C-alpha positions as CSV (number, residue, x, y, z in Angstrom):
1,M,0.6,17.6,26.5
2,T,-1.9,19.3,24.2
3,T,-4.9,17.6,22.7
4,P,-4.6,17.0,19.0
5,E,-6.8,19.0,16.6
6,G,-9.3,17.1,14.5
7,S,-8.3,16.3,10.9
8,I,-6.1,17.5,8.0
9,S,-5.7,16.4,4.4
10,Y,-2.5,16.6,2.4
11,E,-1.5,15.7,-1.2
12,P,2.2,15.1,-1.2
13,K,4.5,15.8,-4.1
14,D,6.8,12.8,-3.4
15,I,7.9,10.6,-0.5
16,D,10.2,13.1,1.0
17,D,7.4,15.7,1.0
18,L,5.2,13.1,2.8
19,A,7.8,12.2,5.3
20,E,8.4,15.8,6.2
21,F,4.6,16.5,6.5
22,L,3.9,13.5,8.7
23,K,6.8,14.4,11.0
24,K,5.6,18.0,11.4
25,N,1.9,17.1,11.9
26,K,1.6,13.6,13.5
27,E,1.4,15.1,17.0
28,K,-0.8,18.0,16.0
29,Y,-3.7,16.3,14.4
30,H,-5.8,13.3,15.5
31,E,-6.0,12.0,12.0
32,I,-4.2,12.8,8.7
33,W,-5.8,12.0,5.4
34,V,-3.1,11.5,2.7
35,I,-4.4,12.1,-0.8
36,L,-2.9,9.7,-3.4
37,I,-3.4,9.5,-7.2
38,K,-4.7,6.2,-8.5
39,K,-2.2,4.1,-10.4
40,A,-4.5,3.8,-13.4
41,Y,-4.1,7.6,-14.0
42,V,-0.4,8.1,-13.3
43,D,2.3,5.6,-13.4
44,P,4.6,5.9,-11.7
45,Q,2.6,7.5,-8.9
46,P,4.2,10.4,-7.0
47,V,3.5,8.4,-3.8
48,S,2.1,4.9,-3.9
49,F,-0.1,3.4,-1.3
50,D,2.5,0.9,-0.1
51,V,5.2,3.6,0.2
52,A,2.8,5.9,2.1
53,V,1.9,3.1,4.6
54,R,5.5,2.2,5.1
55,E,6.5,5.8,5.9
56,A,3.5,6.2,8.2
57,I,4.4,3.1,10.1
58,A,8.0,4.2,10.5
59,Q,6.6,7.4,12.1
60,G,4.3,5.6,14.5
61,L,1.1,5.9,12.5
62,V,-1.2,3.3,11.2
63,D,-3.7,3.2,8.3
64,S,-7.2,2.5,9.0
65,R,-9.3,3.2,6.0
66,T,-9.5,4.6,2.5
67,K,-12.0,6.6,0.7
68,T,-12.5,7.6,-3.0
69,L,-12.4,11.3,-3.7
70,D,-13.0,11.3,-7.4
71,D,-12.0,9.3,-10.5
72,L,-8.3,10.3,-10.1
73,R,-7.7,10.4,-6.4
74,Y,-8.4,8.6,-3.1
75,A,-7.4,9.3,0.5
76,V,-5.9,7.2,3.2
77,R,-6.5,7.9,6.9
78,F,-3.5,7.7,9.2
79,T,-3.7,7.9,13.0
80,K,-1.3,7.4,15.9
81,R,-0.8,3.9,17.1
82,K,-2.5,3.3,20.4
83,V,-0.1,2.5,23.2
84,K,-0.9,-0.8,24.9
85,K,-1.2,-0.6,28.6
86,A,0.3,-3.5,30.6
């Protein structure tokens, strides 16, 4: 097993694009920052926060925090779920 690289950021075009990106990169990177557009600027959004979180959870990732990038965009951090040891 290889150690994941640090971090990567990605701005998906739509949910299918996000799903494909997460599938390809969830094992490769320790954290994935998904860049989303604020609803106040684009409605409907290419990918909403709720849809992004649902897709990430389906792929074994969890969201942990968000950060504002500028007036238009923000990023959500996803990491792999920690395996509970018995």
